[in-house]
Structures are given as structure tokens and as C-alpha cells.
C-alpha positions as CSV (number, residue, x, y, z in Angstrom):
1,M,-27.5,15.3,12.7
2,K,-25.3,13.1,10.6
3,T,-21.5,13.6,11.3
4,I,-18.6,12.9,8.9
5,A,-15.0,13.0,10.1
6,L,-12.5,13.6,7.3
7,K,-8.8,13.2,6.9
8,F,-6.9,14.7,4.0
9,G,-3.4,13.4,3.2
10,G,-0.3,15.4,2.2
11,S,-0.9,15.3,-1.5
12,S,-4.5,16.6,-1.0
13,L,-3.1,19.6,0.8
14,A,0.2,20.2,-1.1
15,S,-0.8,23.5,-2.7
16,A,-3.4,26.3,-2.8
17,A,-5.1,24.5,-5.8
18,Q,-5.5,21.4,-3.6
19,F,-6.8,23.4,-0.7
20,E,-9.5,24.7,-3.1
21,K,-10.4,21.1,-4.0
22,V,-10.6,20.2,-0.3
23,R,-13.0,23.1,0.5
24,S,-15.2,22.2,-2.4
25,I,-15.4,18.6,-1.1
26,I,-16.2,19.7,2.4
27,E,-18.9,22.2,1.3
28,R,-20.7,19.6,-0.8
29,D,-22.0,17.9,2.4
30,P,-22.9,19.8,5.6
31,A,-22.2,16.7,7.6
32,R,-18.5,17.0,6.9
33,R,-17.6,18.9,10.1
34,Y,-14.4,17.6,11.6
35,V,-11.3,17.7,9.4
36,V,-7.9,16.2,10.1
37,A,-5.1,17.7,8.0
38,S,-1.6,16.4,7.0
39,A,1.5,18.4,6.2
40,P,1.9,19.5,2.6
41,G,3.2,16.6,0.4
42,K,4.9,16.7,-3.0
43,R,3.4,19.0,-5.6
44,N,5.3,17.0,-8.3
45,N,7.8,14.1,-8.6
46,A,10.7,16.6,-8.2
47,D,9.3,18.2,-5.1
48,T,10.1,17.5,-1.4
49,K,7.5,16.9,1.3
50,V,7.5,19.5,4.0
51,T,7.9,16.9,6.7
52,D,11.2,15.8,5.0
53,L,12.4,19.4,5.1
54,L,11.5,19.6,8.7
55,Y,13.6,16.4,9.4
56,L,16.5,18.0,7.5
57,C,16.3,21.1,9.7
58,Y,16.4,18.9,12.8
59,E,19.4,16.9,11.5
60,L,21.3,20.1,10.6
61,A,20.5,21.7,14.0
62,V,21.7,18.6,15.9
63,L,25.0,18.8,14.0
64,R,25.2,22.6,14.6
65,E,25.1,23.2,10.9
66,N,23.2,26.0,9.2
67,F,19.5,25.1,8.7
68,E,18.3,28.4,7.4
69,S,18.1,27.3,3.7
70,A,15.8,24.4,4.6
71,L,13.7,26.6,6.9
72,T,13.3,29.2,4.2
73,K,12.0,26.5,1.8
74,I,9.5,25.5,4.5
75,R,8.4,29.1,5.0
76,S,8.0,29.6,1.1
77,R,5.8,26.5,0.8
78,F,3.4,27.8,3.5
79,Q,3.5,31.4,2.3
80,D,2.7,30.4,-1.3
81,I,-0.4,28.7,0.0
82,I,-1.5,31.6,2.1
83,T,-0.9,34.2,-0.6
84,E,-2.6,32.3,-3.4
85,L,-5.6,31.6,-1.1
86,G,-5.8,35.3,-0.2
87,I,-6.3,34.7,3.5
88,E,-5.0,36.7,6.5
89,F,-2.4,34.6,8.3
90,D,0.8,35.9,9.8
91,L,3.3,33.1,9.3
92,D,6.5,34.9,10.6
93,P,5.8,34.4,14.3
94,E,5.3,30.6,13.7
95,I,8.5,30.3,11.7
96,E,10.4,32.3,14.4
97,T,9.1,29.8,17.1
98,I,10.5,27.0,15.0
99,R,13.8,28.7,14.5
100,N,14.2,29.4,18.2
101,H,13.4,25.7,19.0
102,L,16.1,24.6,16.5
103,L,18.6,26.9,18.1
104,A,17.8,25.8,21.7
105,S,17.2,22.1,22.2
106,P,15.7,20.5,19.0
107,S,13.2,17.7,19.4
108,R,12.8,15.5,16.4
109,D,9.1,14.8,17.1
110,Y,8.2,18.4,17.7
111,L,10.0,19.5,14.4
112,A,8.2,16.7,12.5
113,S,4.8,17.8,13.8
114,R,5.1,21.4,12.7
115,G,4.0,20.6,9.1
116,E,0.7,19.3,10.3
117,Y,0.4,22.1,12.9
118,L,0.8,24.9,10.4
119,N,-1.1,23.4,7.6
120,S,-4.1,22.8,9.8
121,K,-4.0,26.3,11.1
122,I,-4.0,27.6,7.6
123,L,-6.8,25.3,6.6
124,A,-8.9,26.3,9.6
125,A,-8.4,30.0,8.7
126,Y,-9.3,29.3,5.1
127,L,-12.5,27.4,6.0
128,G,-13.5,29.6,8.9
129,Y,-13.3,26.6,11.3
130,D,-11.9,26.3,14.8
131,F,-8.4,25.0,15.1
132,V,-7.6,22.2,17.6
133,D,-4.0,21.4,18.6
134,P,-3.7,17.7,19.3
135,A,-1.1,18.4,21.9
136,T,-3.9,19.4,24.1
137,C,-6.2,16.3,23.6
138,I,-4.3,13.3,22.1
139,F,-2.3,11.6,24.7
140,F,0.6,9.1,25.0
141,T,1.9,7.4,28.2
142,D,5.3,7.8,29.6
143,N,6.6,4.9,27.6
144,G,5.2,6.3,24.3
145,R,2.1,4.2,23.9
146,F,-1.1,5.9,22.7
147,N,-3.5,6.4,25.5
148,A,-6.8,5.7,23.7
149,E,-9.3,6.1,26.5
150,K,-7.9,9.3,28.0
151,T,-7.7,10.7,24.5
152,N,-11.3,9.8,23.7
153,Y,-12.7,11.3,26.9
154,V,-10.8,14.7,26.6
155,L,-11.2,15.0,22.7
156,K,-14.9,14.2,22.9
157,A,-15.4,17.0,25.4
158,I,-13.4,19.5,23.4
159,L,-15.1,18.8,20.1
160,A,-18.6,18.7,21.6
161,D,-18.3,22.5,22.0
162,K,-17.2,23.1,18.4
163,E,-19.6,22.9,15.5
164,R,-16.8,22.5,13.0
165,A,-13.0,22.1,13.5
166,V,-9.7,21.4,11.9
167,I,-7.5,19.1,13.9
168,A,-3.8,18.6,13.1
169,G,-2.8,15.0,12.3
170,F,0.2,12.9,13.2
171,Y,0.9,13.9,16.8
172,G,-0.2,14.3,20.4
173,A,1.6,14.8,23.7
174,L,3.4,12.9,26.4
175,P,2.5,13.4,30.1
176,D,5.1,16.1,30.4
177,G,3.4,18.1,27.5
178,S,6.2,17.4,25.0
179,V,5.1,16.5,21.5
180,K,5.0,12.9,20.5
181,T,4.3,11.8,16.9
182,F,2.8,8.7,15.5
183,T,4.8,6.7,13.0
184,R,4.9,8.1,9.4
185,G,1.4,8.0,8.0
186,G,0.0,8.7,11.5
187,S,-2.5,11.3,10.3
188,D,-4.6,8.2,9.3
189,V,-4.6,7.4,13.0
190,S,-5.5,10.8,14.0
191,G,-8.5,10.8,11.7
192,A,-9.8,7.6,13.2
193,I,-9.3,9.0,16.7
194,V,-11.3,12.0,15.8
195,A,-14.0,9.9,14.1
196,R,-14.5,7.9,17.3
197,A,-14.5,11.0,19.6
198,V,-17.3,12.7,17.6
199,G,-19.3,9.4,17.1
200,A,-19.1,9.9,13.3
201,D,-21.4,8.1,10.9
202,V,-18.4,7.8,8.5
203,Y,-14.7,8.3,8.5
204,E,-13.7,9.6,5.1
205,N,-10.0,9.2,4.3
206,W,-9.1,11.4,1.3
207,T,-5.9,10.6,-0.6
208,D,-4.6,10.5,-4.1
209,V,-6.0,7.2,-5.1
210,S,-9.6,6.1,-5.6
211,G,-9.5,3.4,-2.9
212,M,-7.8,0.0,-2.7
213,L,-7.1,-2.3,-5.6
214,V,-7.5,-6.1,-5.6
215,T,-3.7,-6.5,-6.1
216,D,-0.5,-4.6,-6.6
217,P,-0.7,-2.6,-9.9
218,R,3.1,-2.7,-10.2
219,I,2.7,-6.5,-10.7
220,V,-0.8,-6.8,-12.5
221,E,-1.8,-4.2,-15.1
222,K,-4.9,-2.2,-14.1
223,P,-6.3,-4.5,-11.4
224,K,-9.9,-4.1,-10.4
225,P,-10.8,-1.8,-7.5
226,I,-12.1,-3.1,-4.2
227,K,-15.5,-1.6,-3.6
228,R,-16.3,-3.2,-0.2
229,I,-14.0,-4.9,2.3
230,T,-14.5,-5.8,6.0
231,Y,-12.0,-4.9,8.8
232,R,-11.0,-8.6,9.0
233,E,-10.2,-8.8,5.3
234,L,-8.3,-5.5,5.5
235,R,-6.2,-6.8,8.4
236,E,-5.3,-9.9,6.4
237,L,-4.3,-7.8,3.3
238,S,-2.5,-5.1,5.4
239,Y,-0.4,-7.9,7.0
240,M,0.8,-8.7,3.6
241,G,1.6,-5.1,2.8
242,A,-1.4,-4.2,0.7
243,S,-3.2,-1.1,2.1
244,V,-3.5,2.6,1.5
245,L,-4.3,3.0,5.2
246,H,-2.0,3.1,8.2
247,E,-2.8,-0.2,9.9
248,D,-3.3,1.4,13.4
249,A,-6.0,3.7,11.9
250,V,-8.4,0.8,11.9
251,F,-8.4,0.3,15.6
252,S,-10.3,3.3,16.9
253,V,-13.1,3.2,14.2
254,R,-13.4,-0.6,14.3
255,K,-14.0,-0.3,18.1
256,A,-16.7,2.2,17.4
257,N,-18.2,0.3,14.4
258,I,-17.6,3.3,12.1
259,P,-17.2,2.6,8.4
260,I,-14.2,4.0,6.5
261,N,-14.5,5.4,3.0
262,I,-11.2,5.9,1.1
263,R,-11.7,8.6,-1.5
264,N,-9.7,10.5,-4.1
265,T,-9.4,14.2,-3.6
266,N,-8.6,14.6,-7.3
267,A,-11.6,12.4,-8.4
268,P,-14.2,13.1,-5.7
269,E,-17.0,11.6,-7.9
270,D,-15.4,8.2,-7.5
271,E,-17.0,6.1,-4.7
272,G,-13.7,4.7,-3.5
273,T,-13.4,1.7,-1.2
274,W,-15.7,1.1,1.8
275,I,-14.3,-0.6,4.8
276,V,-17.1,-1.9,7.0
277,P,-17.3,-3.6,10.3
278,H,-19.3,-6.7,9.3
279,Q,-19.9,-8.7,6.2
280,S,-23.7,-8.6,6.9
281,E,-23.6,-4.9,6.2
282,Y,-23.4,-5.4,2.5
283,D,-24.0,-7.9,-0.2
284,R,-20.9,-8.9,-2.2
285,P,-21.3,-11.9,-4.5
286,G,-17.6,-11.9,-5.4
287,M,-15.4,-14.9,-4.5
288,I,-12.4,-12.9,-3.4
289,T,-11.6,-9.5,-2.1
290,G,-7.8,-9.1,-2.6
291,I,-4.5,-10.8,-3.4
292,A,-1.4,-9.6,-1.7
293,G,2.1,-11.0,-0.8
294,R,5.5,-10.4,0.6
295,K,9.0,-11.7,0.0
296,G,11.7,-12.3,2.5
297,F,10.7,-15.5,4.4
298,S,12.5,-18.7,5.4
299,S,11.0,-22.1,6.2
300,L,12.4,-24.1,9.1
301,F,11.6,-27.7,8.4
302,V,11.6,-30.4,11.2
303,E,10.9,-34.1,10.7
304,K,10.7,-36.7,13.4
305,S,9.0,-40.2,13.5
306,M,6.1,-40.4,15.8
307,M,6.1,-36.6,16.3
308,N,2.3,-36.5,16.8
309,Q,2.6,-38.8,19.9
310,E,5.2,-36.6,21.6
311,V,3.3,-34.2,23.8
312,G,4.4,-30.6,23.6
313,F,6.7,-31.0,20.6
314,A,5.3,-28.1,18.7
315,A,5.3,-25.8,21.8
316,K,8.9,-26.7,22.5
317,L,9.9,-25.9,18.9
318,L,8.2,-22.5,19.0
319,Q,9.7,-21.8,22.4
320,I,13.2,-22.3,21.0
321,I,12.4,-19.8,18.2
322,A,10.8,-17.3,20.5
323,A,13.9,-17.4,22.8
324,Y,15.9,-15.6,20.1
325,G,13.2,-13.0,19.6
326,I,11.9,-14.5,16.4
327,S,8.1,-14.6,15.7
328,F,6.6,-17.2,13.5
329,E,4.3,-16.4,10.5
330,H,2.7,-19.8,9.8
331,V,3.1,-23.4,11.0
332,P,2.0,-25.9,8.4
333,S,2.4,-29.5,9.6
334,G,2.0,-33.1,9.0
335,I,1.9,-36.2,11.2
336,D,5.7,-36.4,11.5
337,T,6.7,-33.0,10.1
338,M,6.5,-29.3,10.9
339,S,7.5,-26.3,9.0
340,V,7.8,-22.9,10.7
341,I,7.7,-19.8,8.4
342,V,9.8,-17.0,9.8
343,S,11.3,-13.7,8.6
344,A,14.5,-14.5,6.8
345,S,16.3,-11.5,8.3
346,D,15.2,-12.4,11.8
347,L,16.4,-16.0,11.5
348,E,19.7,-15.1,9.8
349,A,21.3,-13.6,12.8
350,H,20.6,-16.7,14.9
351,R,20.4,-19.5,12.4
352,D,23.2,-21.7,13.7
353,E,22.1,-21.3,17.4
354,V,18.5,-22.1,16.5
355,M,19.4,-25.3,14.6
356,K,21.7,-26.4,17.3
357,D,19.1,-25.9,20.1
358,I,16.4,-27.8,18.0
359,E,18.8,-30.7,17.5
360,M,19.8,-30.9,21.3
361,S,16.3,-30.4,22.7
362,L,14.0,-32.2,20.2
363,K,16.3,-34.8,18.7
364,P,14.7,-34.6,15.2
365,D,15.5,-37.0,12.4
366,T,16.0,-34.0,10.1
367,V,16.1,-30.2,10.5
368,S,16.8,-27.9,7.6
369,V,16.1,-24.4,6.4
370,S,14.8,-23.2,3.0
371,D,15.3,-19.6,2.1
372,N,14.0,-17.1,-0.5
373,I,10.3,-17.9,0.1
374,A,7.5,-15.5,-0.8
375,L,4.1,-15.7,0.8
376,I,0.9,-14.9,-1.2
377,A,-2.5,-14.4,0.5
378,V,-5.8,-14.8,-1.3
379,V,-8.4,-13.2,0.9
380,G,-12.2,-13.0,0.8
381,H,-15.4,-13.8,2.7
382,G,-16.8,-15.1,-0.5
383,M,-14.3,-18.0,-0.6
384,A,-16.2,-19.9,2.1
385,R,-19.3,-20.2,0.0
386,S,-17.6,-20.6,-3.4
387,K,-16.8,-24.2,-4.3
388,G,-13.5,-25.0,-5.9
389,I,-11.6,-21.8,-5.1
390,A,-8.5,-23.6,-3.8
391,A,-8.5,-26.1,-6.8
392,R,-8.6,-23.1,-9.2
393,I,-5.8,-21.3,-7.4
394,F,-3.5,-24.4,-7.3
395,S,-4.4,-25.2,-11.0
396,A,-3.5,-21.7,-12.1
397,I,-0.1,-21.8,-10.4
398,A,0.6,-25.3,-11.9
399,K,-0.3,-24.0,-15.3
400,A,2.3,-21.2,-14.8
401,D,4.9,-23.9,-14.1
402,I,5.3,-22.7,-10.5
403,N,6.1,-25.0,-7.5
404,I,4.1,-24.4,-4.4
405,R,6.3,-24.6,-1.2
406,M,3.7,-24.2,1.4
407,I,-0.1,-24.1,1.8
408,D,-2.0,-22.8,4.8
409,Q,-5.7,-22.0,5.1
410,G,-7.2,-20.2,8.1
411,S,-10.0,-22.0,10.0
412,S,-12.4,-19.2,9.1
413,E,-11.9,-19.9,5.4
414,L,-11.1,-16.2,5.0
415,N,-7.8,-16.7,3.3
416,I,-5.5,-19.1,1.7
417,I,-1.7,-18.6,2.1
418,I,0.6,-20.0,-0.5
419,G,4.4,-20.1,-0.3
420,V,6.4,-20.0,-3.5
421,D,10.0,-19.3,-4.5
422,E,10.8,-15.6,-4.6
423,E,11.7,-15.8,-8.2
424,D,8.1,-17.0,-9.0
425,Y,6.4,-14.4,-6.8
426,E,5.1,-11.9,-9.4
427,K,4.3,-14.7,-11.9
428,A,2.2,-16.4,-9.2
429,I,0.2,-13.3,-8.3
430,C,-0.6,-12.7,-12.1
431,A,-1.6,-16.3,-12.5
432,I,-4.0,-16.2,-9.5
433,Y,-5.5,-12.8,-10.5
434,D,-6.1,-14.0,-14.2
435,E,-7.8,-17.1,-12.9
436,L,-10.0,-15.4,-10.4
437,K,-10.6,-11.9,-11.8
438,D,-14.0,-12.7,-13.3
439,G,-15.2,-13.6,-9.9
440,I,-14.3,-10.2,-8.4
441,K,-17.3,-7.9,-8.2
């Protein structure tokens, strides 16, 4: 029997009306059997997420201030959903448990997890599904790292006995049984963990957008949607900040070769974006998949005659940077030059020391730093088989009167990274998209 694991985000479960949409989606396909739920999100722009109200309760409790007003708002959000759905669910004992925890010894992770916990219990009651508390089957180590193999073993056994279930997202437990949360957006991770445990054919991630877009819609007006993307392409774009998925959510399903389908709860007829393990699984004639970028970089430039004949020069340079806890992003180089692209904020705290160490250890002819650099990544498997992509990208940037500060292309020909001045960042992305948009399928 085909099995689909689903995760619904906070906006998908923000109100009773959204719950009804979720049930309609689930009932359309009997393979949709294992559901991961988030806490209620915003119902409108003026609203507050339940998780934020729970954090507020925690902060007030720690300060020994009155948290009852915030707790009442939380109760009202859940009671409104229960009443409008017309289900039997006694909320008061749950709220009293939260209140007692706040009065005793409040834990930030425990409080933050209660939104997912309560919403999932309500959804399970509404659907007639079993409820699974992840504190019993999603595990972290003593140092707070996710224990993937133990989790998969236990969760797989628990869900094997359940035909249909709702599992709360966002959290698990430490070895002592105390609640431990993933980072914000961690319900994406929980959904992927469940998908792996049940051997799902597909992991559907339902949110409030119809998949991923080729580039940032805040920069380019109405960019095309991404229909298909591989895990590798997603990783490249996610690194540059372009993703509707929590990055860690990819790990569990990638390991199990399970495709992800990002869908829109409010437009369930849209196909959304498919994230697949391998390029060979689909035919995409397009040249590129996506364009993404980030600001906030600095370039450390080192020049020395005969550098290429000095064994270990690059390693020594990178060791100096690493000694200050700075990781490098890219290292474009020439025969006698090297540029190391690093986070500007990481470098700023140690700039003088790094420069001094380079001068003393490597004796360069020149060492300097350029700030306010933005990096733009053009990503796509199709680039490797499309002639002239790089030339078109550089030509488009030149026509826009933008100076290129750095060029780096991966050996797999999956991406081209371009560095420009931050003031030219948005203009460069628009220029590249306009040049290549007709080749996006």
C-alpha cells in the first residue's frame, strides 16, 4: 500500500477553517496516513503565533511576572478551534498542566513545544487518528544532538502498529526525558523523520505557498515557480538563503531517497515543487533551476610572487583564518593571488589580528580586505549541458553596468557564484533573471 507522510505548517492549522481544509486534503488520498502538525500560526497580519505567546509566558514566568493574560490568549486560540470544529476535547486539564509548569520550574523548550502538542492532539481527535507524542520516540543525545538512528528504530516500531496517526512536530526528548525542541521551523524536520520511519513513498510538506520560486519575489516581480529540483540543487540554493524548507528537513528523506512535494494548503490543486533525489528521475530541459544570494561578505586578498611554488601556502592561509573561528565561503585564486571570501561579521572582530598573522607568517607582497560584498548563486543541472550560460550571465551583468568582484564555478558545473558590490545586489539578480528566464522550464 502506498504511504504518504504529511506535514502541515502553522498557517495551515491556524484556525478551524484551516483544519477543515487540512481534513479535506487528507481525505482525498487514502495513502495520506501519517500527519505531522505545527502550532497554530497567524490568522492575519495583526495576529500572534501561539508559539510566540508561549515564549512570552516563559519569559514572564522567569521574571516572576504575571503570565495569565498570555496564557488566556493561548487557551482562547485552541478553544475557538475546538468549538468551531464541534469536537469533544477537554482543554482545561492541559492548560492547568502548563500553568503548573510555569509556576514551578519553567523550561523554555517544554513551553515552546506545547503549541505543537495541543494542536496535534486536537487534530487527531478531529480526524479520528491516533496521537503520538514525539517525546516518546524522537530522541536527542545529552549534548542536544538529534539521535537519528535510535529515533528511526523506535518510531518505526511505534508507527507500524498504527494505521493512521498524528505526530506533533518540532520536538523530542533528551535522555532524561525532558523536552528538547529543534530550531524554529523544526516541524519540517519532524515530518522528514516520520517519512523515513514509515518508508513513505512521498513526503508532502504543506504550507502557504505553492512551492519554491526561481528567485526572491521581493526582488523580481512574479518569478517563475520551480517545478522540479534535486537535493543537491536545493542545498546550493538553501545555502544562499532561498528555501521554504528547513535545511535539516532534507537529511532524513534524502538518506531514504524519498521525494518531497511542497504544496499549498490554500491551493491544493497546485502541483507545487518536487524535490527529488536524483536528476535522472525526471526530464527537465531548462538551463537553470534557481538564483539566490546573500549580502554581508568580505574578501581577504593576498598577493605574493611565486605563490604557486610555495608548498602549503593556501593551507597556511586558511589555518590562520580558522584559528580565529572563521570559516571560508569561497577561495578563488590565480598563480600569485588568493582571495578568501568570509562572513564580514566574523572577520570584523579579528580583522587586525588576522592581517598581522598573515603578514608575519606568509610574508605576502600585498594583503588587503574589501567589504560590502554580496554573493549570487546561479544553480542548475542544466547548466552543464547548455553552452554559453556563463557568457550570458556575465554579459547581462555588464549591460546593467555592474562590476563583478569575484567568479567561482563548482567542479560539478552545478553552480556559478558571482560576487558584486552590495549596492548592486538586487540589480544583478534582476539582470541575470531577465537574461535566463526564457530558459527556465
